[in-house]
Each structure stands twice: as structure tokens, then as C-alpha cells.
N, C-alpha and C positions, 0 to 999 in steps of 0.2 A: 528769787530763790527757787521757785518752782520751775522757771525757765532753765536755770542752770542745771537742776536735777534732770529735767527732761532731755536736755541736749547732751548730757554726759553720764547717762545711766549706765552704759556698758563699762567704761573705765572705772566708775565708782564701784560697780559690782566686783570687778577684778581686784581693785585695791582693798576693798573690805574683806574679800576672801583671804588675801595674803595676810592682812592684819589679824584675822581670826586664827589662822594657822600659826603665826608667830607667837600668839598669846597662849598657844598650847591646847586649843580646843580639839577634840577628836575630829578627824578629817571628814568622816561621813556626815556627822551632825553639823559641822561648819558649812559644808556644801549645801545641805538641805535647808538649814536655817537661813543662809544667805539668799538662796533662791526664793524662799517663801516671803521673807521680809521685803526684798526688792520687788517681788511680784505684787504684794499688797500696796507698796508705795506707787508702783506703776499704775495700778487700778485707781488709786486715790487721785493721781494726777491726770487720769483720763488717757494715759498712754497705752494701757492694756485693758482688756475686758475680763470680767470674772469667768467667762467661759474657758479661758486659757487653762485654768486648773482642772477642768473636766478631762483634759487629756492625760493627767497624771496616772489615774488607775490603769488605763490601758497600757501606758508605758511600763509601769511596774510589772504588770502581768506579762508584757513582752519580754522583760528581763528573765522572768521565771520560766518562760517557754523557750529560752535560748539554749539550744542543744550544744552549742560550742562550749559554753561555760561548764558543762558537765565534765569536761576533760580535767578541770582543775582538781576536784576532789579525788578523781581516779589516780592521777599522777602523784598527788600529795600522799595518798594512802600507800601507793606502791613504794614511794621513797621512804616513808617512815617505817614500813615493815622491813625493807631491806637494811636500813640503817640500824634499826634496833635488834635485828637478828644477827648482828656481828659481821656482816659482809665487809664493812669498811675496815675492820680490824684485820680480817683475813687478807684482804687485798693489799693493805699497807705492809703487812709482814711478808707476804709473798714477793711483791715487787721490790720491797726494800732488800730482800736477799738477792734478787736478780741484779739490781743496780749497785749493790753494796761495794764491789771492788772499784767502782768509778769514784773519782773525786767529785763530791756533790751528789753522790748517788741517792742519798735519802731525799734530797730536794727534788731530784728528777722523779723519784717514786711518788712524792707528794703531788707533783704536778700531774703525773699520769693517772694516779688514783683520783685526783680531783676531777679530771676529765671523765673518767669512768663513772664516778658518782654523779656527775652532772648529767650524764646520759641515762642514768637509771633513777636518780632521786628527783632531780629538778628543784631541790630545796636548798638554799644557801646555808641556812642555819644548821641543818643536819650535817652538811659537808664540813663546815668550818669547825663545829664542835667535835665531830668525830675525829677529824685529823688532828685537832688541837689536843685532845685527850690521849690519842694513841702515839702520834709521831713526835710531838713537841718534846716530851721527856727523853726520847731516844736521841733526838738531834742535840739536845743540851748535854746529854751524857757523853757524846763523842765529840764535843768541842765545836759545834756549829756557832757561828756568829748569831747573836740573838735577833738582830734586825733582819738578817737573811732568813732565819727560821720562821719568825713570826710573819714576815712579809709574804713568803711563799705559801704559807698555810692559808692566810686570809685571801690572797689573790686566787689561789687554786680553788678555794671554796666558791668564789664568785663566778667561776665558769658555769655553774648551774644556772646563771642568769641568761647566758647566750647560747649554750649548747642545748639542742632539743633533748628531752621534752621540757623546755623551760616554761614556767608558768607565765612569765611576763610576755613571752611571745604569743601565748594564747590570748591574753588580754589585748595586746597590740593588734593582733589580727582581727579581733572582734571590734575594736574601736575604729579601725581603718576600713572595715568592711571587706576584708580579704580572707582567703583561705588559710586556715591554720597549717595545713600540709605544705602550702607554698612558702609560708613564713618559716617553717621548720627547714625546708629544703634550702632556702636562701641563707639561713643562719649557720648552716653546717660548716661551710668552708671558712667563714670568718672566725667561728669558734675554734676550729682546729689551728688556724694561723695564729690566733692569740695564744693558744697553748704552746705553739712552737716559739713564739716570742718570749714567753716566760722561761722556757728551757734555754733559749739563747742567752738570756740575761744571766742565768745561773752559770752557763758555760763561760761567759766573759768574766764573771766574778771569780770563778775558780782559776782562771788563767792569770788575772791581774792580782788577785789576793788569795793564793791557794789555801792559806790557813783558815779562811772563813767557812769553808765547807769541805772538811776532810773525808777521805774514804773510810768505810767501816774497817776496823781491824780484823784480822783473820779469825780471832776467837769469837767475834760477834756474828760471823757468817756460819750459822749452824746447819743450814740446809745445803746439800750438794748432791750432784748426780741424780739418781733415781728418786730420792726423797724430794728434791726440788722440782723435778718434773711432775711427780704425783701431786704436789701442792699446787702447781700451776694449773693442772688439769681439773682439780677439784675446787679451787678458789677463783681462778681467773676465767675459765671457759664458761661456767653457768651464767655469770652476769653478761658476758659478751653475747651469748645466745639470746638472753632476754632482751638485750638492746636491739639485736637484729629482728627479733619477733615483733617488738613494739615499733621501732622507727622504720625498719625495713618494710613492714606491711603498709605503713603510712606513706612512705615515699613511692612504693610501687603501686599505690592506689587500691590495694586490696582492702584496706580498712580505713575508716575515718579516724581522726585524732581521738574522738570520744571512744570509739571501739578499741583503738590501740591502747588507750589508757585503761579500759576495763580489762583487756587481755594482760596488760602489764601488772595490774593489781592482782589478778588471779595467778600470774606467774610468780610474783613476789611471795604470795602465800604458799605456793608449791615449794619454792626454794627454802623458805623458813621451815616448812614441815620436814623437808628432806634433811635439814641440818638439826632437826629436833629442837628448834628454838621457838616454834609456834605454841603460844599459850593464850589462855583467856585474858591474862593481864596485858600481854603484848597487843592483842586485838583491841582491848578497851582503850589503851593509851593511844594507839594509832587512830582509832575512830574518833576519839575525843579531840585530838589535835586537828584532824582533818575537818571536823565539823566547825571548830573555832575559826580556822583559816578560811574555809568556804563562806562562813557567815560574815567574816571581816570583808572579804572581797565583794559579797553581795550587797552589804550595806553601803560600802563606798560607791558602788555602781548605782544604787538607788539615789544616793545623795547627789552624785554627779548628774543624774538624769533630771532631778528637780532643778539644779543649778543651770544645766544646759537648756532646759525648756524656757526658762525666763530670760536667760542670756541671749538666746536667739530671738526671742520675742521683742527685745529692745534693740535688735540689730547688732548685737555684740559680735556675731560672726562676720558681719560686713566691716565692723570697726577693726577687728583683728586682720582680716584680709587686706584692707586698705593699708593698715600699718606695716604689714610684712611685704606686700607686693610693691610698695613704694620705696623699698630699701635700695640703695645703690648697689650695682653689681649683679642685678637680676637673680638668676637661680643660685649662683655661687654665693652671692651676698646673703640671700635667704638662708642657705645652709649654714654659713658661718655664724650668723646671728642666732639662729635656732639652737645650734649646738652649744654656743657659749651660754645661752639662757638656760638650757637643760642642765648643763654642767654646774651652773651656779645654784639653780633650784635644788639640785641633788644634794647640796649641803644640808638642806632642811627637810626635804621630802623623800620618802622611799619610792621604789619603782612603781608600786601599785597606785600611789597617789599621783605621781607624774603621769602615768598612763591614762588615768581616768579624768584628770583635770586639763592637762596640756595637750595631749594627743588629739582629742576631738576638735580643738581649736586650730591645730597645725595641719591636720590631714587634708581638709578641703582646700587650703591655700596651696599645699604641695601638689595636690591633684590639678589645680588650676594652672600651676606653673609647668605642668607636664612631667612631673617627677613620678617615677614608678613607686607606688605606695608600699610594695613588698620591700624594695630596696630602702625606702625611707624608714619603714618600721624596723628593719634590721639595724640601720644606722642609729636610730634612737635607742634601740636595745643595747647596743655596744656602749653608747654614751651613758645611758642610765645605769650601766653596770658600775660606773664609778661612784654611784651613790652609796654603795656598800663599803667603799675604800676611803672616802673622804675623811681625813682628820678634821675636826674632832668628833663628827657625828656618824661616821660610817658604821653600819650595823654589823658588818663582818668583824670590825675591830672590837666592838662591844662583845660579840660572841666569843672571840678569842680571849679577850680580857677576862671573861667569866671562868675560863678553864686554865689560864696561864698561872704559874705559881706566883703568889704574892709575897712569899717569904722564902728565905734561904732554906734548903732542905738537903738531907743526906740521901744520895742515890743508893738504892737497895742492892744493886749489882756491883758497882765499882767502889762503893763506900766513900766517894768524893762528895764534898759539899758543893751543891749546885746553887748558884746565885739566883735570886728572884728576877723576874722580868718586869720592867717598869712600863708604865703607860707610854712614856716618851719613846722607848725602844720600839713598841708596837707601831706608834704613829710614824716614826722615821723609816721603819721597815716597809710601810705601805706606800710611801711616796714614790719610789722607783716604779712600782707596779701601776700606780695611777698614771704616771707618765707613759708607760707602755700602753695602757688602755687608750690614752689620748692619741698616741701614734697609730693605734688600730683604727680609731675614728677617721684620722686623716687618710689611711690606706683605703678604707671603704669608700670615701669620697673620691679619691684619686683613681681607684680601680673598681668601678661599679660592677664589672663582670664577675668579680669575686662573689657577688650575691646572685646576679642574674643568671650566671652560667648553671646554677643548680636548679633552675626552673625549666620545666618541660612545656614550652608554650608553642612549639612548632615554628615553622618559618613565617616571618611577617609578610603580610600581603600589601603590595604597593597598588593602591587603587587607581593611581594615575596611569599605570601600564597594563591594566586589564584589557584583554582582547577577547571579543566574542565572535566566534565563527558561525555563520549561518549556513547550514547545509544546502547544496544546490540539487535541484531535481534533475534526475537523469532523463526523464521524458518531458514532453511539452505539458505545461499546466493545462487543466481543463478549460474549455472555452467559457466565456462569461455567460451568465444566465440570459437567455434571449428576452428582449424587451419589445414593447409594442403590442397593440391590440390583437394583431393577427397571430401572434405567437403566445398570447396570454392564455394559460390553461383555464382561467376563470371567465374568459370572454363569453363563451356559449351560455354559461349560467346566468350572467348578467343580462344577455339578450332575452332569455326566456322570462326572467323576472319583469323586464320592461314590457314584454308582450302581454303578460298576464295582467298588468296594470291597465 
């Protein structure tokens, strides 16, 4: 029995962790307890030494000294201030008026606002709940198909997962040992392409089935001319300026992601103050939620550190490396298996848990196979985005379910009876967008330049073709130093010493 445990410690640790998670234990404590228990078992079997655990305090202090993770509370606070100061409501109303005459205009507005909220908040829950509260009643009022309406709201909210300043990109960059700025730059084009794919799906649906997403009637388009222009300038331009100040300074190398997050938080406070929405209650709620989310991330990271320390001590990293590098198909086979595994695990784990548990195991293998880790991180980010949309455990679907009408109700404006939205309609509405996200994963694999083109790395150097030119002297080189006793400047001195003897 002891020999069996010693030989299979790494796979047993992984299986035990999955079992703990499936039983519903909190992720942070499941990771830490798993690492400690198997560490003690390894010490008892003589496989490990008690000195192993002496490295834990230094690792925990290393997490606390990690400047990269400071960006998480800054961007979370910025997003919460903007969301609770009414920015989402103003954006949806303004862009809804702009796209209103188009068939499917409200759906396009939700997608566009989802991208803007992703670039300012970076928090999926805030985006989905805001758009669900504001746009869903309007879409139901004017006859949108329930599956289209719920699907586009949930999917657009998940854009905060991949469009910078995404929180998961910060964690991925930290776990892969790469720059957050590079991860942001690499994710920008895939995020915009995914936004375009969402809009393309709505366009196809309005052509195939026009009644599923009608245009707004003229009486609903209340803003025209100068009033519409003024609303655009006051509601749309300030968030765009804030996006440029935060992401633009990061991409240009003027500010680090942590400094950009601090500047974004200050900018959000200024915008809330300008709109007269800044209050002590707003600040208290935002700081409370930011502290909870930051603590959640920190405890998961500490738990994953305990697990990772013991897992590597029992050669778990070598076990994973051998398991994945021996797959048929080489690099492509590795990518296919990894993406299928992440897609399936996303049914049960959220993106933070995936980033802290799976990515540290996959990153070294990808690096050994010669895969660019920025590209690999963006690919995993796009894949993990599906964790929010998976029926039946997708968090975005739960967020939307919490604000969608559960009973039939009478619309206040039209007076019509609006039917409730069922959980099944939300799930079926999410399926096409999950398929679109998987198509995006395939596009990132097929066209890696979509990610790599955003990175400013200069021209690669071919070490095989390096030529070194040695300058030629225009004049004759100096003669060699004369040798021999007759020309030796120390010869006379030596003769005098010998005579004195």
C-alpha cells in the first residue's frame, strides 16, 4: 500500500482535489487542505522532508508583495463605481436611441454597451445585472424573442472576461509569469472580433427570422437631432475618454497596469462626482464588494500555493508534463486536449479557480513545447469565458435569472401583459453564443497573429546569420616587443645585482 501511494502520489492528489471540489468544499480551503494532508502523508512515507513546509511562509509573503495583483482591487473598484453611478443605464438609453431604427437595434446596443462596460468595469456580474435590469424589459416590451434577448445580454456581459481590463487576464499573466500589459495587448483584437461575431449572429437572425428582433417603433425613439447629439457627448464620450486614459497609457508604456487601475479608479470617482451620484453609501458599497472579491482571489491564490508546493515536491509537474507531451499530434494535439479539458472543467469551476489550479500545470508544458505564453494565456482566457455561459452552471445565466421576470406582469408604458422568462429559455438562448465562443477558440488557434500582432516585440534575431565585422587598421600594426637579453630593458639591472653578489 505504501509503495502504491509513493508511486502515484501526484495523480492521487489531483483526483482528491477534484473529489473535494465536486463535494462542494470551498476552493481555497480544498486546495490548502489537500496540499497539507498529502504533504503530511509524503513526510510519513519518507517521500518528503518536514523542511518542505518551511517554504510556505515565504511564499505567502511573496503573494502579498506581488505588485501585479494590486490591479485587481483597482479595476474592481473602478467598475463598481461606474456601474452604480448609472453609467450603464445612460449608455444603453443613448445607444438604444442610435440603433433604434435598425432591426435588432436593441440587441446591437446591448452588444456595444457590453463591450464598453467590459473595457471600463471588467466585472461580468456588474455588466450582466445592469443590462438585464435596464434593457431586458425594453426588449420584451417591443416583442424581442426571449431566447435572443436573454442570450445576447448574458453573452455581452461575458465580454468583460476577455476585453481589457479583464481581471482574469491579470491572473493569467501572473500565473504564466508574463507582463499584464502584453496580455492586454494580445487580448484586444480577439475581444473585438468576438464582439463582431456576436453582432454577426444577430444580423443573420434578423435576416432569417425578422420578427425575433424588430426595430423600435417611431414613438419609442424620443431623442433626435441636437438632443441625441448632446446625449451622445455627455453619456458616451466620458467613458471612452476614461478607456483611453486607462488602456491607452498601458499600451503606450506610460503606465503599468497597477498605475492604470489606480488612475481608472480616480477617473471613475470624478465621473460619479460630475454626475452628482457620488455618495458615502456608494463608496461604502463599492469598497465592501472590492474587499470581498480581492480577499476571495487572495485566499484562492494562497490555497493554490500550498497545493502547488506539495504537488511539485512529489514530481506532479513532471507527471503532468509527461502526460501532455506524450499526446499524439504534438503541439496541435496538446492544444486540442487542453482546450477540451478546460471547456469541460468550466462546467464546474469558475475562471479564477481554473486560472489558479490548471494554468500553473499547463504553462510549463506549453513553454517546453515552444508555445508563446501570451498567446496561450489569451487562448485559455477565451475558452474560460465559456464558464460563464455553460448551462446549467454558468454564472452569467444565474445573474440574469436573478433579475429576469419570474411571473407575468403588466408593462407600465404599453399596458400589455408580458409573459415571464423561464430558465429553459435562458439556457437555450445561451447555447448559440457558447458555440460562437468555441468558434473564437478555433480562430485564435488557426490565426495566432490575431494575438501576436498586438505585441510590440521588435524584429526577431536570427542567431545563425549574425555577422561580426572586425575593423581593419589603416596603418601597419606596431612591431612586436623586442625579445632577447641584448634588448631587455631589465638586463643591466640584473647584471648589477649579480656583480654585487
